[in-house]
C-alpha positions in Angstrom: 19.7 57.8 32.0 19.6 54.2 31.5 17.7 53.5 34.9 15.4 56.6 34.1 14.5 55.1 30.9 13.9 51.4 32.3 11.1 53.5 35.2 9.5 55.6 32.2 9.2 52.0 30.6 7.6 50.3 34.0 5.4 53.2 34.2 3.8 53.0 30.7 3.3 49.4 31.0 1.9 50.0 34.9 -0.5 52.5 33.1 -1.4 50.1 30.5 -2.5 47.2 32.4 0.5 44.3 31.9 1.9 45.4 35.5 -0.9 44.5 37.2 -2.0 41.4 34.7 1.7 40.1 35.7 1.2 40.3 39.5 -2.2 38.7 39.4 -0.8 35.3 37.6 -0.5 32.6 40.1 3.3 31.3 39.0 3.1 28.1 41.2 -0.2 27.2 39.7 1.1 27.5 35.7 4.4 25.7 37.1 2.3 22.8 38.5 -0.2 22.8 35.1 3.2 22.9 33.0 4.7 19.8 35.1 1.2 18.0 34.8 1.0 18.4 31.4 4.5 16.8 31.0 4.3 13.8 33.1 1.1 13.3 30.7 3.4 12.9 27.8 6.1 10.8 29.6 3.4 8.2 30.8 1.2 8.4 27.9 3.2 8.8 24.4 5.1 5.1 23.5 7.4 7.2 21.5 9.4 7.2 24.3 9.6 3.8 24.6 13.0 1.3 23.2 10.1 -1.2 22.4 8.0 1.1 20.3 8.0 0.1 16.4 4.3 0.2 15.0 3.6 3.9 14.0 0.6 5.6 12.7 1.5 7.3 9.6 3.3 10.6 9.2 0.7 13.2 8.4 3.3 14.6 5.5 3.3 11.0 3.8 -0.7 10.1 4.7 -1.8 12.8 2.4 0.3 11.8 -0.9 -2.4 9.0 -1.2 -4.7 8.1 1.7 -5.9 4.8 0.2 -2.8 3.1 0.8 -2.3 3.5 4.4 -5.6 2.2 5.4 -7.2 -1.3 5.5 -10.0 -2.3 2.6 -11.4 -4.8 5.3 -9.4 -6.2 8.0 -8.0 -4.8 10.8 -5.1 -6.0 12.5 -4.2 -4.9 16.1 -5.6 -1.6 17.7 -5.3 1.3 15.6 -8.0 0.4 13.2 -10.3 -1.7 15.5 -14.0 -0.9 15.7 -14.5 1.1 12.7 -18.0 0.1 10.9 -16.9 -0.4 7.6 -14.4 -2.8 9.0 -16.9 -4.8 11.3 -17.9 -7.5 8.3 -15.2 -9.3 8.9 -14.6 -9.5 12.4 -16.6 -12.4 12.2 -13.8 -14.1 9.8 -11.3 -13.6 12.2 -13.7 -15.0 15.4 -13.9 -18.2 12.5 -10.9 -18.6 11.9 -9.5 -18.6 15.7 -12.6 -20.8 16.5 -10.8 -23.0 14.1 -7.5 -22.7 15.8 -8.9 -23.4 19.3 -11.0 -26.4 18.2 -8.2 -28.4 16.7 -5.4 -27.5 19.6 -8.3 -28.6 21.7 -8.0 -32.3 21.1 -4.3 -31.9 22.7 -5.0 -29.5 25.4 -9.1 -28.3 26.7 -7.2 -25.6 28.2 -5.9 -24.0 25.1 -8.2 -20.7 25.4 -7.7 -20.0 29.0 -3.5 -20.5 28.7 -3.7 -18.3 25.6 -5.6 -15.3 27.7 -3.2 -16.0 30.7 0.0 -15.7 28.0 -1.1 -12.4 25.9 -2.2 -10.6 29.4 0.9 -11.4 30.0 2.5 -9.4 27.0 -0.2 -6.9 26.8 2.1 -4.0 29.0 5.2 -4.9 26.8 3.2 -5.0 23.4 1.0 -1.7 24.2 4.4 -0.2 24.2 5.2 -1.1 20.4 3.0 1.7 19.8 3.9 5.3 18.7 0.1 6.6 20.2 -1.5 5.7 23.2 -3.9 2.4 22.4 -7.3 3.7 23.4 -8.4 0.3 24.6 -8.9 -1.2 28.1 -6.2 -4.2 29.2 -9.2 -7.0 28.8 -10.3 -5.4 25.1 -6.7 -5.0 23.8 -5.6 -8.5 25.2 -8.6 -9.8 23.1 -7.4 -7.6 20.2 -4.2 -9.0 20.0 -5.6 -13.2 20.8 -8.1 -12.8 18.0 -6.1 -11.1 15.1 -2.8 -13.1 16.1 -4.7 -16.7 15.7 -6.5 -15.2 12.4 -3.1 -14.0 10.8 -1.8 -17.5 12.2 -4.2 -19.5 11.1 -3.9 -17.6 7.7 -0.4 -18.8 7.1 -1.4 -22.4 8.2 -4.2 -23.0 5.5 -2.4 -21.2 2.8 0.3 -23.4 3.0 -1.6 -26.4 3.6 -0.2 -27.2 7.6 -1.7 -28.7 10.3 -5.1 -26.8 8.5 -5.7 -27.1 5.4 -8.4 -24.8 3.9 -11.9 -26.0 3.2 -14.3 -25.8 0.1 -16.0 -22.9 1.8 -13.6 -21.1 3.8 -14.4 -17.4 3.9 -11.1 -16.2 2.4 -9.1 -19.1 0.4 -12.3 -20.1 -1.5 -12.7 -16.1 -2.5 -10.3 -14.5 -5.0 -10.9 -10.9 -4.2 -10.6 -12.1 -0.1 -7.3 -13.1 -0.8 -6.0 -10.2 -2.3 -7.8 -7.8 0.3 -6.3 -9.7 3.0 -3.2 -9.8 1.3 -2.8 -5.8 0.8 -4.1 -5.1 4.5 -1.2 -7.3 6.4 1.6 -4.7 4.9 0.0 -1.7 6.3 2.3 0.2 8.6 -1.0 0.8 11.2 -2.2 -2.6 10.6 0.3 -4.4 12.8 0.7 -6.3 15.9 4.1 -7.0 17.8 5.9 -9.9 16.3 6.0 -11.2 20.2 3.0 -12.1 20.4 2.2 -13.7 16.8 5.3 -15.9 17.9 4.4 -17.3 21.3 0.4 -17.6 19.8 2.3 -19.9 17.1 4.4 -22.0 19.7 1.2 -22.8 22.1 -0.9 -24.0 19.3 2.0 -26.2 17.9 1.2 -29.9 18.2 3.3 -31.2 21.1 6.1 -33.2 20.2 6.4 -32.6 16.5 9.3 -30.5 14.6 7.8 -27.4 13.7 8.7 -24.7 11.1 9.8 -21.0 12.7 6.8 -19.1 12.6 8.6 -16.4 10.4 9.7 -19.3 7.8 6.1 -20.5 7.2 5.4 -16.2 6.9 7.9 -16.2 4.2 6.7 -18.7 2.0 3.6 -17.6 2.8 5.5 -14.1 0.7 7.0 -16.3 -1.8 3.8 -17.7 -3.5 2.4 -14.9 -3.2 4.8 -13.2 -5.5 4.9 -9.8 -3.5 7.0 -7.6 -5.5 9.2 -10.1 -6.7 8.6 -13.8 -7.4 11.4 -16.2 -6.4 12.3 -19.6 -7.7 11.5 -23.0 -5.4 15.4 -22.9 -4.2 15.0 -18.9 -3.4 12.0 -20.3 -1.1 13.8 -22.6 0.8 16.8 -19.9 1.6 16.5 -19.6 5.1 18.0 -16.3 7.3 18.0 -16.7 11.3 18.2 -12.9 11.0 14.7 -12.7 9.9 14.2 -13.8 14.0 14.3 -10.3 15.0 11.5 -8.8 13.0 9.3 -6.8 15.0 6.0 -7.6 12.7 4.8 -8.5 9.7 6.0 -5.5 7.0 9.1 -5.1 8.5 9.6 -9.3 8.2 8.8 -8.2 4.6 11.4 -6.0 4.4 13.9 -7.6 5.4 12.8 -10.5 3.2 13.1 -8.6 0.3 16.4 -6.6 1.1 17.8 -10.3 2.1 21.5 -10.8 2.1 22.4 -6.8 1.3 24.9 -5.3 3.6 23.1 -2.0 4.3 25.9 0.4 3.6 25.7 3.8 2.1 27.7 7.2 1.8 26.2 10.4 3.6 23.7 12.5 0.8 25.7 15.2 0.4 26.0 15.4 -3.3 23.7 12.9 -5.1 23.4 13.5 -8.6 20.4 11.9 -10.8 21.1 9.4 -13.0 19.0 10.1 -16.5 15.5 7.5 -17.1 15.9 4.5 -18.9 14.9 5.4 -22.7 18.1 7.9 -21.9 20.6 5.7 -21.1 19.9 2.8 -23.8 20.6 5.9 -25.8 23.9 6.5 -24.5 24.6 2.9 -24.9 23.7 1.4 -21.5 22.4 -1.8 -21.7 19.6 -3.6 -19.1 19.9 -7.4 -17.6 17.6 -8.8 -15.0 19.8 -9.9 -12.4 19.7 -12.7 -9.7 17.1 -11.9 -6.9 18.7 -14.3 -4.2 20.5 -11.2 -2.9 17.2 -9.1 -2.4 16.0 -6.5 -4.6 18.5 -3.9 -4.0 21.5 -5.8 -5.6 21.4 -3.7 -8.0 24.7 -3.9 -10.5 26.6 -1.5 -12.7 29.4 -2.8 -14.7 31.4 -2.5 -18.3 28.3 -0.5 -19.3 25.6 -2.8 -18.4 23.3 -2.2 -15.8 21.2 -5.8 -13.8 18.6 -4.9 -11.7 16.8 -7.9 -9.8 13.3 -8.6 -11.4 9.9 -6.9 -10.3 6.4 -7.1 -10.1 4.1 -4.2 -10.4 0.8 -4.8 -9.4 -1.8 -3.5 -7.5 -0.8 -3.8 -4.3 2.8 -2.7 -5.7 1.8 1.1 -4.5 0.5 0.6 -1.2 3.2 -1.9 0.1 6.3 0.2 -0.9 4.2 3.4 0.1 4.3 1.6 3.9 8.0 0.4 3.5 8.9 3.8 3.2 7.0 4.9 5.7 8.4 2.3 8.5 11.6 3.4 7.1 11.0 7.1 8.0 9.5 6.5 11.3 11.7 4.0 12.5 15.2 5.3 13.9 16.7 1.9 14.1 15.7 1.4 10.2 18.2 2.0 7.5 16.6 3.4 4.3 17.7 0.8 2.1 13.8 0.5 0.1 13.5 3.8 0.0 17.0 4.5 -1.5 15.7 1.4 -3.3 12.4 3.4 -4.8 14.4 6.6 -5.1 16.5 5.0 -8.0 13.3 3.5 -9.6 12.1 6.7 -10.1 14.9 8.5 -11.7 14.8 5.5 -14.5 11.2 5.3 -15.1 9.8 8.5 -16.4 7.5 7.5 -18.9 5.5 4.6 -20.3 8.4 3.9 -22.4 10.8 3.4 -19.0 8.5 1.2 -18.3 8.2 -0.8 -22.1 12.8 -0.8 -22.0 12.5 -2.6 -18.2 9.8 -4.8 -19.3 11.7 -6.0 -22.5 14.9 -6.8 -20.7 12.5 -9.0 -18.3 13.3 -7.0 -15.4 9.7 -5.7 -14.8 6.6 -8.1 -14.8 3.9 -5.2 -14.9 0.3 -6.3 -14.8 -0.7 -2.5 -15.2 -1.5 -0.4 -17.9 2.4 1.4 -18.6 1.5 4.6 -18.4 -0.3 3.5 -14.2 2.9 1.6 -13.7 5.2 4.8 -14.1 3.2 6.9 -12.3 3.5 5.0 -9.3 7.5 5.5 -9.2 7.2 9.3 -10.0 5.6 10.2 -6.7 6.5 6.8 -4.7 9.3 8.9 -2.1 7.9 12.3 -2.2 8.0 14.2 1.0 10.6 11.5 2.4 14.3 12.3 3.7 16.9 10.4 3.2 20.7 11.3 5.2 22.4 8.0 3.4 21.3 6.9 0.5 22.2 2.8 -0.9 23.7 3.6 -4.8 25.5 6.7 -4.0 28.4 4.9 -5.4 26.6 3.0 -8.8 24.5 6.6 -9.6 28.2 8.0 -10.1 29.7 4.8 -11.5 26.8 5.6 -14.4 27.1 8.9 -14.8 30.8 8.8 -15.7 29.6 6.2 -17.9 27.5 8.4 -20.0 29.9 11.0 -20.0 32.3 9.3 -21.8 33.3 10.8 -25.6 31.4 7.6 -27.3 28.1 7.3 -25.1 27.4 11.1 -25.3 27.9 11.4 -29.7 25.9 8.4 -30.0 23.1 9.7 -27.5 23.2 13.0 -29.6 23.1 10.9 -32.9 20.0 9.2 -31.9 18.3 11.6 -30.4 18.1 14.1 -33.5 18.2 11.3 -36.3 16.4 8.6 -34.6 13.7 10.4 -32.6 10.5 9.8 -35.0 9.6 7.4 -37.7 10.4 9.9 -40.4 13.6 10.7 -39.1 14.1 6.9 -38.8 13.1 6.7 -42.3 15.3 9.5 -44.3 18.6 7.8 -42.1 17.3 4.9 -44.5 17.1 6.4 -47.4 20.3 8.1 -46.6 21.8 4.9 -45.8 20.2 3.2 -49.2 21.7 6.0 -50.9 24.9 5.9 -49.7 25.6 2.0 -50.7 24.1 2.6 -54.4 26.4 5.4 -54.7 29.2 3.1 -53.8 28.2 0.2 -55.8 27.6 2.8 -58.6 31.6 3.7 -58.1 32.9 0.0 -57.5 31.2 -0.8 -61.1 32.5 2.6 -62.9 35.8 1.5 -61.6 35.6 -2.3 -62.8 35.1 -1.0 -66.5 
């Protein structure tokens, strides 16, 4: 019976034309096309490269705020090079490159030729650092790396006054708005070139027979002086960690500088319980204290009802910087989601402008924006992200345990019910005054 059913099915397929169409397929051709397509993926997709560290922003994150991921004026690297709206600043980058080459030519008249040869030798390794195919030819790519790299090195040197102080008519340093724009564009995930290129250019253009600081240290000094995310003291600026040398590009260097001495270990995010916002925690008796940022912004502690948080600056560039740091952690498989965990915790603490004001009064936040705007930044920062390990799992557990204690819970309920509005506060004051007067009247009556 089963064979009869199969025969009937075969006849039906043949009558409908399926059998004849199947017989006309050239399986060898299909197999050849598939193999060719897969070979193209392997050869073109540098996501398969162990060097891959510069990524195109995932569409899921890009759609949340496109402006945070696109350069305003300066393209760094190949992903945005050649766009018409960024063409104007190409002259500025060439001017900085010319300044650098002219200065080095005083002791090496073949420096430009040497740099081209050196970057050409790194071209293939640099190309493998991008997760999408670099569309430029070898010569074009080498020129992009050389000009953009020299521009960044000269920018750090001029800002720090090292070897090359900026002139009064400098196209970047003399214009505050331009300096702010270039600072923002430096930290975009798609606007990076490999650090090995920068380091090689820096070494070849440094004065001979003169002790020079590592390029990473000069870059960190540049970050500190501009106050990105957090402002550190001059003592902090002199701190140094050799591990910063392992950074793959400027964005990762900023991330490593922000987490500083923090040991990135976390628990699997299985049963994570959100902590209340700052205003609710304050009602429950939790106090906020500005912490030391010597160990990085992740160094948040909770002890005896006091939540200690390092200082944070909120300004125009804050959202873009945090979004690109989060995107890097989401893309780079070797990257622990420390910054993402930090933003998730801040999102819990900050719901409204009232929460911002509480953290400002504690000295934790330096807000250069409208309180409502600052609150909105953190309410959507980690949308569409995924964290398998949450850095503050233990801390959140301690805070929630404290808030569930009887006295903080009663205190929070009393504050919420009797001090939620000016009229409620006035009524409580009036009731207290009546109670005191009644007590005094009773005392005087007893004395009589």
